[in-house]
C-alpha positions as CSV (number, residue, x, y, z in Angstrom):
1,M,-79.8,25.9,-29.2
2,N,-81.6,26.5,-25.6
3,K,-81.1,22.6,-25.1
4,R,-77.4,23.3,-26.0
5,E,-77.2,26.0,-23.3
6,E,-79.4,24.2,-21.0
7,A,-76.7,21.4,-20.9
8,L,-74.1,23.2,-20.4
9,E,-75.3,25.4,-17.7
10,E,-76.1,22.0,-16.0
11,R,-72.5,20.8,-16.8
12,L,-71.0,23.8,-15.3
13,S,-73.2,23.5,-12.3
14,E,-72.0,20.4,-11.6
15,C,-68.3,21.2,-12.0
16,Q,-68.6,24.1,-10.0
17,K,-70.6,21.5,-7.3
18,K,-67.3,19.4,-7.5
19,A,-64.7,22.2,-7.1
20,S,-66.6,23.4,-4.3
21,E,-66.4,19.8,-2.5
22,H,-62.9,19.9,-3.3
23,Q,-62.4,23.4,-2.0
24,S,-63.8,22.2,1.3
25,K,-61.4,19.1,1.7
26,V,-58.5,21.4,1.0
27,D,-59.4,23.7,3.4
28,I,-59.8,21.0,5.9
29,F,-56.4,19.4,5.5
30,D,-54.9,23.0,5.2
31,N,-56.7,23.4,9.0
32,H,-55.4,20.0,9.8
33,V,-51.6,20.8,8.5
34,S,-51.4,24.2,10.4
35,A,-52.4,22.6,13.6
36,M,-49.8,20.1,13.1
37,E,-47.1,23.2,12.5
38,N,-48.3,24.2,15.6
39,R,-48.1,21.5,17.6
40,Y,-44.7,21.0,16.1
41,A,-43.5,24.4,16.7
42,V,-44.5,24.0,20.7
43,R,-42.8,20.8,20.8
44,R,-39.8,21.9,19.0
45,E,-39.6,24.9,21.3
46,R,-40.0,22.5,24.3
47,Y,-37.2,20.1,22.9
48,Q,-35.0,23.5,22.2
49,N,-35.7,24.3,26.0
50,L,-35.0,20.9,27.4
51,L,-31.9,20.6,25.2
52,S,-30.5,24.1,26.8
53,E,-31.6,23.2,29.9
54,F,-29.7,19.6,29.9
55,I,-26.6,21.3,28.5
56,E,-26.3,23.9,31.2
57,K,-26.9,21.3,33.9
58,L,-24.3,19.0,32.4
59,E,-21.6,21.9,31.9
60,A,-22.4,22.9,35.8
61,K,-22.1,19.3,36.7
62,T,-18.8,18.5,34.6
63,E,-17.5,22.0,34.7
64,T,-16.4,21.7,31.3
65,P,-17.7,24.5,28.6
66,R,-19.5,23.1,25.8
67,T,-16.9,24.2,23.2
68,A,-14.2,22.2,24.6
69,V,-16.6,18.8,25.2
70,I,-17.6,19.1,21.3
71,A,-13.7,19.6,20.3
72,D,-12.7,16.9,22.7
73,L,-15.3,14.3,21.0
74,K,-14.5,15.7,17.4
75,A,-10.5,14.7,18.8
76,R,-11.7,11.4,19.6
77,A,-13.1,10.5,16.7
78,I,-10.6,11.8,14.5
79,N,-8.0,9.9,16.5
80,E,-10.2,6.4,16.4
81,R,-10.4,6.8,12.3
82,Q,-6.9,7.3,12.2
83,V,-6.3,4.1,13.9
84,E,-8.3,2.7,11.6
85,V,-7.0,3.9,8.7
86,T,-3.4,3.2,9.8
87,R,-4.4,-0.5,10.7
88,A,-6.2,-0.9,7.3
89,L,-3.4,0.7,5.5
90,Q,-0.7,-1.3,7.4
91,A,-2.3,-4.7,6.6
92,D,-2.8,-3.7,3.0
93,D,1.0,-2.9,3.0
94,E,2.0,-6.1,4.6
95,E,-0.5,-8.0,1.9
96,W,1.2,-6.3,-1.0
97,Q,4.5,-6.4,0.2
98,N,3.9,-10.4,0.8
99,L,2.9,-10.8,-2.8
100,A,5.6,-8.6,-4.3
101,E,8.3,-10.5,-2.2
102,I,6.7,-13.9,-3.3
103,E,6.7,-12.8,-7.2
104,A,10.3,-11.1,-6.6
105,K,11.6,-14.2,-4.9
106,K,10.5,-16.5,-8.3
107,L,12.1,-13.9,-10.7
108,L,15.3,-13.9,-9.0
109,T,15.2,-17.6,-8.4
110,L,14.6,-18.0,-12.2
111,V,17.5,-15.5,-13.1
112,I,20.2,-16.6,-10.7
113,N,19.3,-20.2,-12.0
114,R,20.0,-19.2,-15.6
115,F,23.2,-17.1,-14.9
116,A,25.4,-19.4,-16.4
117,R,28.9,-17.4,-15.7
118,P,30.9,-18.8,-13.3
119,Y,31.6,-17.6,-9.9
120,C,35.2,-18.2,-9.8
121,P,36.7,-15.4,-7.4
122,E,40.0,-13.7,-8.1
123,R,41.9,-12.3,-5.2
124,G,44.3,-9.5,-5.3
125,I,47.8,-10.5,-4.3
126,G,50.0,-7.6,-2.8
127,Y,52.9,-9.5,-1.7
128,L,55.7,-11.4,-3.4
129,N,57.6,-13.9,-1.5
130,F,61.5,-14.7,-2.0
131,D,62.7,-18.3,-2.9
132,N,66.1,-17.6,-1.7
133,E,68.6,-15.6,0.2
134,D,70.6,-14.8,-3.4
135,Q,67.5,-13.8,-5.1
136,K,66.4,-11.4,-2.3
137,K,69.9,-9.7,-2.2
138,R,69.7,-9.4,-5.8
139,V,66.2,-7.9,-5.9
140,L,66.4,-5.5,-2.6
141,G,69.9,-4.4,-3.9
142,E,72.3,-2.1,-1.6
143,E,70.2,-0.5,1.7
144,Q,67.2,-1.9,-0.8
145,S,68.2,0.6,-3.5
146,N,66.3,-1.0,-6.0
147,L,62.8,-1.1,-3.9
148,R,63.3,2.9,-3.9
149,L,64.0,3.1,-7.5
150,I,60.8,1.5,-8.3
151,E,58.7,3.4,-5.9
152,K,59.7,6.2,-7.6
153,I,59.1,5.0,-11.2
154,C,55.6,3.5,-10.4
155,G,54.6,5.7,-7.8
156,V,53.9,3.4,-5.1
157,D,55.0,2.1,-1.6
158,L,57.2,-0.9,-1.6
159,A,58.2,-2.6,1.7
160,Y,60.4,-5.5,3.0
161,D,58.9,-8.1,5.2
162,E,61.6,-9.5,7.0
163,H,59.3,-11.8,8.8
164,N,57.7,-13.5,5.8
165,N,60.5,-12.8,3.5
166,S,58.2,-11.1,1.3
167,V,57.8,-7.5,-0.5
168,N,54.4,-6.1,0.3
169,V,53.2,-3.3,-2.2
170,Y,50.7,-0.5,-1.1
171,G,49.0,2.4,-2.8
172,F,45.8,4.2,-3.5
173,D,45.7,3.5,-7.3
174,P,45.1,0.0,-8.1
175,V,46.5,0.2,-11.4
176,R,50.0,1.7,-9.8
177,R,49.8,-1.2,-7.1
178,E,49.5,-4.0,-10.0
179,L,52.3,-1.8,-11.8
180,G,54.8,-2.1,-8.7
181,R,54.0,-5.7,-8.2
182,A,54.4,-6.9,-11.8
183,T,57.5,-5.0,-12.0
184,V,58.9,-6.6,-8.7
185,D,57.9,-10.3,-10.2
186,R,59.8,-9.4,-13.2
187,L,62.7,-8.4,-11.0
188,M,62.6,-11.6,-9.2
189,R,62.7,-13.7,-12.4
190,E,65.5,-11.7,-13.8
191,R,68.7,-13.5,-14.9
192,N,70.7,-10.8,-15.9
193,A,72.1,-8.4,-13.7
194,I,70.0,-6.0,-11.9
195,T,71.2,-1.9,-12.5
196,P,69.2,0.9,-12.8
197,A,68.8,1.2,-16.2
198,R,67.6,-2.4,-16.4
199,I,64.8,-1.8,-13.5
200,E,63.6,1.4,-15.8
201,Q,63.7,-1.1,-18.7
202,L,61.7,-3.7,-16.9
203,A,59.4,-1.0,-15.3
204,E,58.6,0.3,-19.0
205,Q,58.0,-3.3,-20.8
206,T,55.6,-4.1,-17.5
207,K,53.8,-0.9,-17.9
208,K,53.2,-1.4,-21.7
209,D,52.1,-5.3,-21.0
210,L,50.0,-3.8,-18.4
211,F,48.0,-1.4,-20.4
212,Q,47.6,-3.8,-23.3
213,R,45.9,-6.1,-20.5
214,I,44.0,-3.4,-19.8
215,H,42.8,-2.3,-22.9
216,N,42.0,-6.2,-23.8
217,D,39.9,-6.5,-20.8
218,G,38.0,-3.6,-21.6
219,N,37.2,-4.8,-25.0
220,R,36.4,-8.4,-23.5
221,I,33.9,-7.3,-21.1
222,A,32.1,-5.0,-24.0
223,K,32.2,-8.1,-26.4
224,E,31.0,-10.5,-23.6
225,L,28.0,-8.4,-22.9
226,H,27.5,-7.5,-26.6
227,I,27.9,-3.5,-26.0
228,N,28.5,-1.8,-28.9
229,N,29.5,1.9,-29.3
230,L,31.4,2.3,-26.3
231,S,34.2,5.2,-26.2
232,P,37.6,4.1,-25.5
233,E,38.1,5.6,-22.5
234,I,35.3,3.9,-21.0
235,K,36.6,0.6,-22.1
236,N,40.3,1.6,-20.6
237,M,38.5,2.4,-17.1
238,M,36.6,-1.0,-17.2
239,G,40.1,-2.8,-18.1
240,A,41.5,-1.3,-14.9
241,L,38.8,-2.4,-13.0
242,R,40.5,-5.7,-13.1
243,Y,43.0,-4.4,-10.5
244,R,40.1,-3.0,-7.7
245,Y,38.6,-4.8,-5.2
246,S,35.7,-4.1,-2.8
247,F,35.4,-6.6,0.3
248,T,38.1,-9.1,-1.6
249,Q,35.6,-9.1,-4.4
250,N,37.3,-8.4,-8.2
251,Q,34.9,-5.4,-9.5
252,H,36.1,-6.1,-13.1
253,F,34.2,-9.5,-12.9
254,H,31.5,-8.2,-10.6
255,C,30.5,-5.6,-13.3
256,A,30.3,-8.2,-15.9
257,E,28.2,-9.9,-13.4
258,V,25.8,-7.3,-12.6
259,G,25.4,-6.4,-16.5
260,H,24.6,-10.0,-17.1
261,L,21.8,-10.2,-14.6
262,C,20.7,-7.0,-14.9
263,G,20.0,-8.1,-18.5
264,L,18.5,-11.4,-17.4
265,L,15.9,-9.3,-15.0
266,A,15.1,-6.7,-18.0
267,A,14.2,-9.4,-20.3
268,E,11.5,-11.0,-17.5
269,L,10.0,-7.6,-17.1
270,D,10.0,-5.9,-20.7
271,V,12.8,-3.6,-20.1
272,A,15.6,-2.8,-22.7
273,V,18.1,-6.0,-22.5
274,A,20.8,-3.9,-23.9
275,D,20.1,-1.1,-21.9
276,A,20.3,-3.2,-18.6
277,R,23.4,-4.6,-19.6
278,R,25.2,-1.4,-20.4
279,A,23.7,0.3,-17.0
280,G,24.8,-2.9,-15.1
281,M,28.3,-3.3,-16.6
282,L,29.1,0.3,-15.9
283,H,27.5,0.8,-12.8
284,D,30.6,0.6,-10.6
285,I,33.0,2.2,-13.2
286,G,33.8,5.1,-10.8
287,K,35.6,2.9,-8.3
288,S,38.2,2.8,-11.0
289,M,38.8,6.6,-10.6
290,D,37.7,7.1,-7.1
291,H,41.4,7.3,-5.4
292,S,42.1,10.3,-7.6
293,V,38.5,11.8,-7.8
294,D,36.5,13.4,-4.6
295,G,33.0,12.0,-4.0
296,G,31.0,8.7,-4.1
297,H,31.9,6.0,-7.1
298,A,28.2,6.1,-8.5
299,V,28.7,9.9,-8.6
300,I,32.0,9.9,-10.0
301,G,30.9,7.1,-12.6
302,A,27.9,8.8,-13.9
303,D,29.8,11.9,-14.5
304,F,32.6,10.1,-16.6
305,I,30.2,8.4,-18.5
306,K,28.2,11.1,-19.6
307,Q,31.1,13.1,-20.2
308,H,32.2,10.2,-22.7
309,G,28.6,10.3,-24.4
310,E,26.1,7.8,-22.7
311,A,22.7,8.3,-22.6
312,D,21.0,10.3,-19.7
313,H,18.8,7.0,-18.5
314,I,22.3,5.0,-18.1
315,V,23.7,7.6,-16.4
316,H,20.9,8.0,-14.1
317,A,20.8,4.0,-13.5
318,V,24.7,4.0,-12.7
319,R,24.0,7.6,-10.2
320,A,21.1,6.3,-8.3
321,H,22.3,2.6,-8.1
322,H,23.3,3.3,-4.3
323,F,20.5,6.0,-3.9
324,D,22.9,9.2,-4.2
325,E,19.9,10.4,-6.6
326,Q,16.2,8.9,-6.1
327,P,15.8,6.0,-8.2
328,S,13.2,7.2,-11.1
329,T,13.2,4.5,-13.9
330,N,12.7,0.7,-13.6
331,L,16.1,0.5,-15.5
332,A,17.8,2.0,-12.0
333,Y,16.0,-0.1,-9.5
334,L,17.3,-3.2,-11.9
335,V,21.2,-2.0,-11.6
336,I,20.5,-2.0,-7.7
337,A,18.9,-5.5,-7.7
338,A,21.2,-7.0,-10.1
339,D,24.4,-5.3,-8.1
340,A,22.6,-6.8,-4.8
341,I,22.4,-10.2,-5.9
342,S,26.3,-10.1,-7.2
343,G,27.8,-8.6,-4.1
344,A,25.6,-10.3,-1.7
345,R,26.0,-14.3,-3.2
346,P,28.0,-16.6,-0.7
347,G,31.4,-16.2,-1.5
348,A,31.3,-13.1,-3.4
349,R,32.7,-11.2,-0.7
350,R,34.7,-11.2,2.9
351,S,34.7,-8.6,5.5
352,T,37.6,-8.1,7.9
353,V,37.0,-8.3,12.0
354,A,37.5,-4.4,11.7
355,T,35.0,-3.8,8.9
356,Y,32.6,-6.1,10.7
357,T,32.7,-4.5,14.2
358,Q,32.4,-1.1,12.5
359,K,29.3,-2.0,10.6
360,I,27.9,-3.4,13.9
361,H,28.9,-0.4,16.0
362,D,27.3,1.9,13.0
363,L,24.2,0.0,13.3
364,Q,23.6,0.5,16.9
365,T,24.7,4.1,17.0
366,I,22.2,5.0,14.4
367,A,19.4,3.2,16.0
368,R,20.2,4.0,19.9
369,G,20.1,7.7,18.4
370,F,16.3,7.9,17.9
371,D,13.8,8.9,21.2
372,G,12.3,6.0,23.0
373,V,14.8,3.0,22.2
374,I,15.6,1.1,25.1
375,D,18.1,-1.4,23.4
376,T,19.2,-2.7,20.1
377,H,20.6,-6.4,19.2
378,V,22.3,-6.9,15.8
379,L,21.3,-10.3,14.1
380,S,22.2,-12.2,11.3
381,A,25.4,-10.9,10.8
382,G,24.6,-7.4,10.8
383,R,21.7,-8.1,8.2
384,E,19.0,-7.3,11.1
385,V,18.3,-5.1,13.4
386,R,16.0,-5.6,16.3
387,V,15.1,-2.6,18.3
388,Y,13.4,-2.8,21.4
389,V,11.4,0.5,22.5
390,D,9.4,2.0,25.5
391,G,5.7,0.6,24.8
392,K,4.7,3.7,27.0
393,A,6.5,6.2,25.2
394,L,5.5,5.0,21.7
395,D,2.2,3.8,20.3
396,D,2.1,1.5,17.0
397,L,1.8,3.9,14.7
398,R,4.8,5.9,16.1
399,A,6.7,2.3,16.2
400,L,5.8,1.8,12.9
401,D,7.4,5.2,11.8
402,L,10.3,4.6,13.9
403,S,11.3,1.5,11.8
404,Q,11.0,3.6,8.9
405,K,12.9,6.4,10.1
406,I,15.6,4.1,11.0
407,A,15.9,2.3,7.8
408,H,16.2,5.4,5.9
409,K,19.1,6.5,7.9
410,I,21.1,3.4,7.5
411,E,20.6,3.8,3.8
412,E,21.9,7.2,3.9
413,E,24.8,7.0,6.3
414,M,26.2,3.5,5.5
415,Q,27.3,1.3,2.7
416,Y,27.1,-2.6,2.6
417,P,25.6,-5.1,0.4
418,G,22.2,-6.5,0.0
419,Q,19.5,-5.3,2.4
420,I,18.9,-4.4,6.4
421,R,15.9,-5.7,7.8
422,V,14.7,-3.1,11.0
423,T,12.6,-4.7,13.2
424,V,10.9,-2.4,16.2
425,V,9.7,-4.4,18.9
426,R,7.1,-2.7,21.3
427,E,6.2,-4.4,24.6
428,T,3.3,-3.7,26.7
429,Q,3.3,-5.1,30.2
430,A,0.0,-5.3,32.3
431,V,0.7,-5.4,36.3
432,E,-1.4,-5.9,38.9
433,Y,-0.8,-7.2,42.8
434,A,-2.8,-9.3,44.6
435,K,-3.0,-8.4,48.0
């Protein structure tokens, strides 16, 4: 037992000796750390004094407070970062736009080449020529009394053009214009005696035939596009579009084209083809009644089809196809694209000198209405606006913002087929004189 105690005491003594040695090392390291802390505190205090002295001398020399210098440096850093971010975003935007444009062109080329419907234009004729003097006398009557009676029955204005030896038909309602034209045409082919009673009879027969053609045209276009469950009122309005023209383009056939094209686009993008054809066909139905109802034809048409049972997404696509309502569905954008294809294709529409001149004037007025614009040029028959700005007044970031603002204002204030490109040209000149 004594031996075991002696061994334990010996081990305890050794442990105490080692612990003493470790404590001695710890004390030495602690003293070293304390010395280093003291040296760091002295140097830190010296650094703070030097920094304060430097700042005081710098403020005295530049006569600028410290807070102002810091704020200026922050502003510069923020501006530099904004420029870098803007350039990066612009580069990404251009890259994505280029990729999207390439894919869109491929898709449009495919769809246009698959569109087999003929592009034969149908122009409205608003006048009728007389074959001879006898026919003219019989049709006009005494002091053009027959024309006055037809005007009263059909609700149009008829004017005899002595220079061209013809009768011109005028009126806001396209169906009434056609009724007046067809009645005069029947009267010109009439072999019996022309009396007021006979004129009323011919006008009534013409009216029945016209309404039957309108009914048949409405059924035909719905059948052609395989559209079911269409109300009779909507079909009649689609048939009435046969006598409505926009920039000389027949709107009945235009709606059929848009229905076909919208369906083809939808098939490529996994959108419901039946809905696309329906929305495309109905997109301009408001033009059949815009002479009698206030508002844009997109809003008028959307309200009309909603009253006659069309689904909300079809109504939205019709209302949004001219951005009267912000498009929020793929279907709405497809209708916009199909409408642009049909309206902008070669030979579809023709502008008069007056409308073309007005378009150029409107584009220049809108572009020149912004600050910093020096001059504007309208190119490519009104499909591009080139805006020259003061390089000293506008930087690159503001020039980019200006192009977007001009484009948005053109969209809001003008009606046009296709698209209009807005290019802002910012010129920077560096001038120095050699003496």
